[in-house]
KOLBAGU-477325 format. One record per residue (C-alpha): residue number from 0; x, y, z. Coordinates in nm, 4 decimals, decimal comma, padded with zeros to 6 digits. Example, Ala and Ser with C-alpha at 12.3 -4.5 7.8 and 13.67 -1.06 7.14 Angstrom:
2
REC   i        u        v        w
REC   0  01,2300 -00,4500  00,7800
REC   1  01,3670 -00,1060  00,7140
***
This chain:
439
REC   i        u        v        w
REC   0  10,8046  05,9745  15,2057
REC   1  10,8470  06,0700  15,5665
REC   2  10,4719  06,2129  15,6280
REC   3  10,1427  06,1603  15,5538
REC   4  09,9236  06,4630  15,4798
REC   5  09,6076  06,4972  15,6304
REC   6  09,3202  06,5796  15,4091
REC   7  09,2624  06,9889  15,3316
REC   8  09,0097  07,1425  15,6158
REC   9  08,6736  07,2262  15,4802
REC  10  08,7617  07,5582  15,4436
REC  11  09,0712  07,4497  15,2088
REC  12  08,8288  07,2241  15,0464
REC  13  08,5220  07,5094  14,9888
REC  14  08,8291  07,7671  14,8609
REC  15  09,0376  07,5362  14,6079
REC  16  08,6897  07,4750  14,4518
REC  17  08,5663  07,8304  14,4719
REC  18  08,9558  07,8673  14,3171
REC  19  08,8483  07,6121  13,9844
REC  20  08,4709  07,7774  13,9247
REC  21  08,7248  08,1137  13,9199
REC  22  08,9463  07,9810  13,6701
REC  23  08,6209  07,8013  13,4559
REC  24  08,4751  08,1672  13,4293
REC  25  08,7940  08,3120  13,3043
REC  26  08,9471  08,1181  13,0244
REC  27  09,0855  08,4426  12,9224
REC  28  09,2630  08,7830  13,1189
REC  29  08,9362  08,9593  12,9467
REC  30  08,7117  08,6535  13,1419
REC  31  08,9360  08,6941  13,4755
REC  32  08,8724  09,0654  13,4640
REC  33  08,4738  09,0631  13,4305
REC  34  08,5229  08,7921  13,7300
REC  35  08,6762  08,9586  13,9183
REC  36  08,4541  09,2655  13,8431
REC  37  08,1863  09,0608  13,9197
REC  38  08,3079  08,9797  14,2789
REC  39  08,3683  09,3145  14,3440
REC  40  08,0523  09,4361  14,2917
REC  41  07,9005  09,1427  14,4270
REC  42  08,0290  09,2709  14,7844
REC  43  07,9847  09,6321  14,7590
REC  44  08,3088  09,7813  14,4902
REC  45  08,2086  10,0362  14,3122
REC  46  08,3039  10,0662  13,9459
REC  47  08,5654  10,3773  13,8315
REC  48  08,6328  10,4856  13,5237
REC  49  08,9484  10,5591  13,3405
REC  50  08,8232  10,8635  13,1156
REC  51  08,6461  11,0676  13,4436
REC  52  08,7514  11,2909  13,7212
REC  53  08,8215  11,1625  14,0873
REC  54  08,7390  11,3689  14,3508
REC  55  08,7807  11,2830  14,6753
REC  56  08,4458  11,1420  14,7120
REC  57  08,5203  10,9433  14,4251
REC  58  08,7954  10,7665  14,6035
REC  59  08,6511  10,6741  14,9067
REC  60  08,5779  10,3249  15,0614
REC  61  08,5648  10,0129  14,8460
REC  62  08,6259  10,1221  14,4535
REC  63  08,7752  09,8940  14,1271
REC  64  08,8740  10,0103  13,7648
REC  65  08,9320  09,8551  13,4517
REC  66  09,1548  09,8437  13,1418
REC  67  09,1122  09,5768  12,8745
REC  68  09,3007  09,2466  13,0371
REC  69  09,4168  09,3937  13,3871
REC  70  09,1964  09,5410  13,6774
REC  71  09,2855  09,6881  13,9767
REC  72  09,0989  09,7629  14,3486
REC  73  09,1060  09,9259  14,6554
REC  74  08,9746  09,9918  14,9746
REC  75  09,0536  10,3338  15,1657
REC  76  08,9755  10,3021  15,5354
REC  77  08,7446  10,5874  15,6623
REC  78  08,9796  10,9033  15,7157
REC  79  09,2250  10,7884  15,4356
REC  80  09,4441  11,1014  15,3432
REC  81  09,7193  11,2430  15,1239
REC  82  09,9568  11,0643  15,4412
REC  83  09,7805  10,6917  15,3600
REC  84  10,0315  10,4929  15,1981
REC  85  09,9579  10,1489  15,0157
REC  86  09,9731  09,8840  15,0556
REC  87  09,9741  09,6615  14,6874
REC  88  09,9474  09,2888  14,6321
REC  89  09,9822  09,2315  14,2057
REC  90  09,9257  08,9499  13,9855
REC  91  09,9093  08,9246  13,5996
REC  92  09,5635  08,7406  13,4286
REC  93  09,7210  08,5640  13,1219
REC  94  09,9290  08,2605  13,1276
REC  95  10,0562  08,0979  12,8231
REC  96  09,8488  07,9426  12,5505
REC  97  09,8074  07,9215  12,1195
REC  98  09,6902  08,2032  12,0126
REC  99  09,4408  08,2545  11,7386
REC 100  09,6298  08,4463  11,4239
REC 101  09,4468  08,6940  11,2337
REC 102  09,3306  08,5205  10,9632
REC 103  09,2559  08,2007  11,0849
REC 104  09,1379  07,9745  10,8461
REC 105  09,3722  07,6937  10,7570
REC 106  09,3044  07,3682  10,6332
REC 107  09,4416  07,0151  10,5139
REC 108  09,4272  06,6799  10,4359
REC 109  09,0202  06,7144  10,4458
REC 110  09,0349  06,8695  10,7905
REC 111  08,9096  07,2377  10,9046
REC 112  09,2279  07,4205  11,1108
REC 113  09,2625  07,7391  11,2972
REC 114  09,5909  07,9264  11,2559
REC 115  09,7348  07,9940  11,6317
REC 116  10,1237  08,1651  11,7107
REC 117  10,2305  08,0706  12,0603
REC 118  10,1965  08,2581  12,3183
REC 119  10,4143  08,2795  12,6209
REC 120  10,6484  07,9562  12,6837
REC 121  10,3728  07,6618  12,6969
REC 122  10,4764  07,3577  12,7597
REC 123  10,3395  07,1868  12,4344
REC 124  10,3385  06,8922  12,4424
REC 125  10,0573  06,9234  12,7160
REC 126  09,8340  07,1078  12,4591
REC 127  09,8107  06,7868  12,2438
REC 128  09,4935  06,5519  12,3023
REC 129  09,3205  06,7118  12,4825
REC 130  09,0193  06,9133  12,4007
REC 131  09,0934  07,3403  12,3480
REC 132  08,8406  07,6423  12,4021
REC 133  08,8376  07,9590  12,2082
REC 134  08,8137  08,2656  12,4282
REC 135  08,8712  08,6061  12,4022
REC 136  08,7680  08,9519  12,2957
REC 137  08,6126  09,0813  11,9785
REC 138  08,6279  09,3894  11,8814
REC 139  08,3248  09,5053  11,6311
REC 140  08,2918  09,7717  11,3341
REC 141  08,0944  10,0092  11,5313
REC 142  08,3782  09,9807  11,8336
REC 143  08,2282  09,7795  12,0907
REC 144  08,4365  09,5595  12,2354
REC 145  08,2689  09,1720  12,3087
REC 146  08,3989  08,8552  12,4748
REC 147  08,3812  08,5522  12,3720
REC 148  08,4106  08,1670  12,5125
REC 149  08,3245  07,8492  12,3560
REC 150  08,3135  07,5232  12,4843
REC 151  08,6168  07,2705  12,3777
REC 152  08,6073  07,2274  12,0194
REC 153  08,9689  07,2660  11,8818
REC 154  09,2388  06,8815  11,9229
REC 155  09,5802  06,9086  11,8483
REC 156  09,5837  06,5854  11,7433
REC 157  09,9423  06,3792  11,8033
REC 158  10,1235  06,1337  11,5702
REC 159  10,0181  05,8003  11,6210
REC 160  10,3331  05,5777  11,8221
REC 161  10,3540  05,3463  11,4719
REC 162  10,4398  05,6731  11,2709
REC 163  10,7209  05,7530  11,4983
REC 164  10,9064  05,4471  11,6466
REC 165  11,1452  05,6543  11,7830
REC 166  10,9612  05,9255  11,9934
REC 167  10,9515  05,7089  12,3356
REC 168  11,3307  05,6935  12,2808
REC 169  11,4232  06,0214  12,1507
REC 170  11,1527  06,2885  12,2641
REC 171  10,9292  06,4111  12,1155
REC 172  11,0044  06,7305  11,9095
REC 173  10,7222  06,9993  11,7749
REC 174  10,7977  07,2801  11,5562
REC 175  10,5082  07,5417  11,6783
REC 176  10,4550  07,6377  11,3158
REC 177  10,3752  07,2470  11,1551
REC 178  10,2606  07,0497  11,4582
REC 179  10,0650  07,2909  11,6719
REC 180  09,7874  07,3572  11,4125
REC 181  09,4729  07,2753  11,6073
REC 182  09,1794  07,0700  11,4312
REC 183  08,7995  07,2266  11,4444
REC 184  08,6496  06,9793  11,2375
REC 185  08,6091  06,8332  10,8635
REC 186  08,5567  06,9526  10,5696
REC 187  08,5300  07,3761  10,5825
REC 188  08,4802  07,5420  10,8833
REC 189  08,4549  07,9096  10,9237
REC 190  08,6490  08,0297  11,2295
REC 191  08,5347  08,4221  11,2686
REC 192  08,1451  08,1993  11,2298
REC 193  08,1963  07,9587  11,5094
REC 194  08,3029  08,3015  11,7148
REC 195  08,0831  08,5154  11,5751
REC 196  07,8005  08,2895  11,7339
REC 197  07,8717  08,2096  12,0164
REC 198  07,9318  08,6255  12,1078
REC 199  07,6018  08,6314  11,9756
REC 200  07,7408  08,9019  11,6892
REC 201  07,7454  08,8920  11,2969
REC 202  08,0593  08,7113  11,1248
REC 203  08,0678  09,0908  10,9549
REC 204  08,0870  09,2906  11,2706
REC 205  08,4020  09,1379  11,3852
REC 206  08,7234  09,3496  11,2799
REC 207  09,0124  09,2359  11,5284
REC 208  09,0540  08,9700  11,7854
REC 209  09,2315  08,8934  12,0494
REC 210  09,1791  08,5056  12,1419
REC 211  09,3431  08,2316  12,2911
REC 212  09,2890  07,8574  12,3671
REC 213  09,2319  07,7262  12,7413
REC 214  09,1881  07,3740  12,8963
REC 215  08,8500  07,2250  12,8427
REC 216  08,8349  07,0337  13,0840
REC 217  08,7231  07,1446  13,4477
REC 218  08,8729  07,1707  13,7343
REC 219  08,8995  06,9089  13,9490
REC 220  09,0163  06,7958  14,2795
REC 221  09,2638  06,4556  14,3070
REC 222  09,4616  06,2395  14,5179
REC 223  09,4396  05,9728  14,7701
REC 224  09,2680  06,2514  15,0128
REC 225  09,1641  06,5337  14,7477
REC 226  09,4270  06,7009  14,8496
REC 227  09,5539  06,8231  14,5011
REC 228  09,3788  07,0506  14,2499
REC 229  09,4517  07,0104  13,8535
REC 230  09,3534  07,3298  13,6342
REC 231  09,4413  07,4997  13,3762
REC 232  09,5724  07,8927  13,4236
REC 233  09,6483  07,8188  13,7562
REC 234  10,0063  08,0559  13,6512
REC 235  09,8909  08,3220  13,7889
REC 236  09,4663  08,2712  13,8168
REC 237  09,5860  08,1470  14,1942
REC 238  09,7099  08,4800  14,2456
REC 239  09,4288  08,6526  14,1427
REC 240  09,1656  08,4280  14,2656
REC 241  09,3282  08,5012  14,6365
REC 242  09,4149  08,8855  14,6108
REC 243  09,0799  08,9531  14,4895
REC 244  08,9114  08,7672  14,7979
REC 245  09,1670  08,8721  15,0411
REC 246  09,0303  09,2321  14,9467
REC 247  08,6924  09,1705  14,9617
REC 248  08,7912  08,9839  15,3435
REC 249  08,9589  09,3368  15,4380
REC 250  08,6474  09,5566  15,3118
REC 251  08,4176  09,3075  15,4654
REC 252  08,5661  09,3175  15,7979
REC 253  08,6984  09,5489  16,1317
REC 254  09,0744  09,6762  16,0836
REC 255  09,2348  09,7183  16,3696
REC 256  09,4864  10,0497  16,4048
REC 257  09,7986  10,0092  16,2778
REC 258  10,0198  09,9464  16,5347
REC 259  10,2825  10,1910  16,4599
REC 260  10,0435  10,4898  16,4515
REC 261  09,9874  10,6716  16,1686
REC 262  09,7153  10,6547  15,8774
REC 263  09,6194  10,2675  15,8127
REC 264  09,7149  10,1761  15,4469
REC 265  09,5154  10,1677  15,1525
REC 266  09,4820  09,8458  15,0480
REC 267  09,4931  09,7498  14,6452
REC 268  09,5149  09,4647  14,4328
REC 269  09,6290  09,4911  14,0877
REC 270  09,6143  09,2485  13,7686
REC 271  09,7989  09,3001  13,4965
REC 272  09,7756  09,1466  13,1414
REC 273  10,0962  09,0632  12,9197
REC 274  10,3086  08,9346  13,2209
REC 275  10,3787  08,6043  13,0340
REC 276  10,5261  08,8273  12,7378
REC 277  10,7327  09,0330  12,8638
REC 278  10,4917  09,2979  13,0283
REC 279  10,6008  09,5659  12,8178
REC 280  10,2145  09,6848  12,7160
REC 281  09,9396  09,9720  12,8497
REC 282  09,7843  09,6954  13,0381
REC 283  10,0935  09,5151  13,1819
REC 284  10,3272  09,5367  13,4832
REC 285  10,5802  09,8188  13,2291
REC 286  10,2308  09,9948  13,1038
REC 287  10,0986  10,2895  13,3415
REC 288  09,8158  10,1058  13,4933
REC 289  09,9284  10,1613  13,8713
REC 290  10,1384  10,4128  13,8761
REC 291  09,8329  10,6377  13,7223
REC 292  09,5643  10,5333  13,9817
REC 293  09,8306  10,5579  14,2513
REC 294  09,8664  10,9493  14,1350
REC 295  09,5079  10,9601  14,0986
REC 296  09,3972  10,8595  14,4714
REC 297  09,6512  11,0466  14,5943
REC 298  09,5722  11,3496  14,4148
REC 299  09,2467  11,3156  14,4432
REC 300  09,3045  11,3098  14,8702
REC 301  09,4754  11,6249  14,9021
REC 302  09,8018  11,5142  14,8314
REC 303  10,1008  11,6827  14,5922
REC 304  10,3661  11,5831  14,3953
REC 305  10,6000  11,5560  14,7230
REC 306  10,3727  11,3977  14,9700
REC 307  10,2956  11,1103  14,6440
REC 308  10,6738  11,0512  14,6695
REC 309  10,6977  11,0177  15,0676
REC 310  10,4097  10,7294  15,0471
REC 311  10,5888  10,5698  14,7988
REC 312  10,8856  10,5702  14,9808
REC 313  10,6368  10,3968  15,2742
REC 314  10,4588  10,1540  15,0472
REC 315  10,4999  09,7675  14,9873
REC 316  10,4370  09,5759  14,6991
REC 317  10,3243  09,1726  14,7286
REC 318  10,3866  09,0418  14,3561
REC 319  10,2204  08,6907  14,3857
REC 320  10,2822  08,4623  14,1291
REC 321  10,3008  08,1120  14,0572
REC 322  10,5969  07,8958  14,1750
REC 323  10,8101  07,5580  14,1415
REC 324  10,7456  07,2975  14,4100
REC 325  11,0495  07,0440  14,4238
REC 326  10,9566  06,7610  14,1451
REC 327  10,9857  06,4163  14,2635
REC 328  11,0952  06,2727  13,9706
REC 329  11,3261  06,5931  13,9119
REC 330  11,5420  06,6294  14,1974
REC 331  11,8421  06,7565  14,0573
REC 332  11,7201  07,0514  13,9217
REC 333  11,6407  07,2140  14,2359
REC 334  11,8538  07,3887  14,4736
REC 335  12,0091  07,0804  14,7062
REC 336  11,8894  07,2479  15,0109
REC 337  11,5681  07,4444  14,9723
REC 338  11,3116  07,1750  14,8563
REC 339  11,0054  07,3835  14,8170
REC 340  10,6296  07,1367  14,8505
REC 341  10,3046  07,1420  14,7810
REC 342  10,0916  07,2074  15,0721
REC 343  10,3530  07,4017  15,2932
REC 344  10,1970  07,7450  15,2363
REC 345  10,3540  08,0677  15,0021
REC 346  10,7413  08,0678  14,9628
REC 347  10,9222  08,3955  14,9460
REC 348  11,1204  08,3837  14,5831
REC 349  11,4727  08,4896  14,6181
REC 350  11,7370  08,5961  14,3569
REC 351  12,0270  08,7197  14,3505
REC 352  11,9999  08,8507  14,0339
REC 353  11,7201  09,0154  14,1168
REC 354  11,4909  08,8691  13,8768
REC 355  11,2920  08,8588  14,1760
REC 356  11,2279  09,1629  14,3786
REC 357  11,2431  08,9973  14,7115
REC 358  11,5166  09,1718  14,9826
REC 359  11,5690  09,1537  15,3282
REC 360  11,3077  09,4810  15,4362
REC 361  11,0655  09,2603  15,2620
REC 362  11,1245  08,9315  15,4007
REC 363  11,0432  09,0466  15,7360
REC 364  10,7635  09,2378  15,6218
REC 365  10,6158  08,9242  15,4468
REC 366  10,7400  08,7396  15,7278
REC 367  10,5380  08,9237  15,9917
REC 368  10,2242  08,9003  15,7497
REC 369  10,2148  08,5327  15,7415
REC 370  10,3423  08,4742  16,1390
REC 371  09,9630  08,7486  16,1843
REC 372  09,7627  08,5177  15,9865
REC 373  09,9464  08,1706  16,0804
REC 374  10,0369  08,1256  15,7545
REC 375  10,3363  07,8633  15,7508
REC 376  10,5763  08,0466  15,5168
REC 377  10,8725  07,8792  15,2945
REC 378  11,1397  08,0116  15,0762
REC 379  11,2456  07,9391  14,7129
REC 380  11,6049  07,9759  14,5143
REC 381  11,7205  07,8150  14,1657
REC 382  11,9606  07,5665  14,0976
REC 383  12,2638  07,8130  14,0026
REC 384  12,2547  07,5778  13,6843
REC 385  11,8647  07,6277  13,6034
REC 386  11,8443  08,0505  13,5727
REC 387  11,5029  08,1383  13,7000
REC 388  11,2009  08,2900  13,4811
REC 389  11,0729  08,6583  13,6699
REC 390  10,7777  08,8306  13,7800
REC 391  10,5781  09,1773  13,7892
REC 392  10,7965  09,2282  14,0929
REC 393  11,1027  09,3795  13,9775
REC 394  10,9424  09,5848  13,6857
REC 395  10,7174  09,7111  13,9955
REC 396  10,9932  09,7879  14,2161
REC 397  11,1853  10,0017  13,9428
REC 398  10,8732  10,2357  13,7989
REC 399  10,7515  10,3479  14,1592
REC 400  11,0642  10,2557  14,3832
REC 401  10,8123  10,0879  14,6399
REC 402  11,0071  09,7989  14,8348
REC 403  10,8754  09,5188  14,6494
REC 404  10,8418  09,0913  14,7729
REC 405  10,7767  08,8342  14,5255
REC 406  10,5793  08,5403  14,6779
REC 407  10,3398  08,2367  14,5327
REC 408  10,2388  07,9241  14,5953
REC 409  10,4222  07,5890  14,4498
REC 410  10,3208  07,4416  14,1401
REC 411  10,4062  07,1268  13,9263
REC 412  10,3425  07,1173  13,5499
REC 413  10,4228  07,5146  13,5251
REC 414  10,2896  07,6133  13,2426
REC 415  10,1577  07,3262  13,0940
REC 416  09,7679  07,3381  12,9712
REC 417  09,6768  07,1637  13,3383
REC 418  09,8583  07,2455  13,6455
REC 419  09,8886  07,1534  14,0379
REC 420  09,8992  07,2336  14,3202
REC 421  09,7747  07,1309  14,6938
REC 422  09,4677  07,2009  14,7646
REC 423  09,5204  07,3574  15,0887
REC 424  09,8179  07,6353  14,9436
REC 425  09,5819  07,9380  14,7393
REC 426  09,3735  07,9319  15,0757
REC 427  09,7138  07,9601  15,2854
REC 428  09,8359  08,2534  15,0132
REC 429  09,4803  08,4148  15,0977
REC 430  09,5022  08,4711  15,4126
REC 431  09,8254  08,5882  15,4025
REC 432  09,7291  08,8602  15,1824
REC 433  09,4436  08,9804  15,4312
REC 434  09,6951  09,0218  15,6827
REC 435  09,9561  09,1692  15,4424
REC 436  09,6991  09,4406  15,3401
REC 437  09,5696  09,4902  15,6814
REC 438  09,9347  09,6428  15,7178
***
């Protein structure tokens, strides 16, 4: 230990607890969209429908639009026109999970079980021996969709050490099909009936579902000074929460005139779905959701194809996604020089193979935003022997041609059913997002 970290400030603590409330209200991507929309509407944002025509008055001011498990919102300053560039913060609403199969009925040895498949890349062992909620979207025969969220009804029990004497020496090996099917009760339990009861519909009405499992334990502050936060889905609801609250803060405050003159930027946030499984869906970053919105906003402000391309070239995207802190028990897994820490602010994520989109121009832009917000900044690069993951950043940069910067708060236990971060970092990310969106 080289220093003693202070207890989080009242503002950091309040924000961390609000992030915890956001996570609790957002057990699935669809719930994250609903909770984001609720907060935006409470702050005076108006909902638009993708199926309607947008005129200038429709896109002026503070607006949002939804697409399945994704949400996009913007705040256009007074006087915004076809010359106005965009400042965008993007994230994703999904997390690794066990996802219910279309026919989830299973059972063995007198237990009722739920058939699941693996969504994304979870740490499977972290889903063992904890109560799990079921949450997501049900589609009904009449064409409606409803959300469902159950209490902690499921559990995947680990095999007792008496029946696996080598587990602590040789490690735990889990077969996703044989070992990860949760128990929901004794005897026979109809899973669709359980979901229907919690969605207040009849089982016969359900024709489709997108339902995942999530840790039922509430988020909590911990540590000697409560300087740490433990929660499900910090990857990546920590970023969704930060961008929603940043856009609300920016829309609610006075905006400064751009230092270099010209029109003030249109501040926009997007939270895509399906990042954990490749983003190649209509609501994922590989789909057209963001581009569709940008084209329509720009056209409603009087722009054409040529002016839109000029605006795109002068716009910036911040891809916000949680990243790895240096692990005290596995120090050799990280770069020997660049050692991201919990509690040291957001980090710029850089990769020579372009798994992250950050370049020198983007580094300068985000550094300037952090300096304006008085937020500390750190960097992340991978150990050369440890290939890194990727984000929506390179996908967004490729689709739109915008300068894109990958950032995020630091985590330990990433892709666990319950991850951890420093209580102060979500607020620091939020403040940097405000400064970035303001241009």
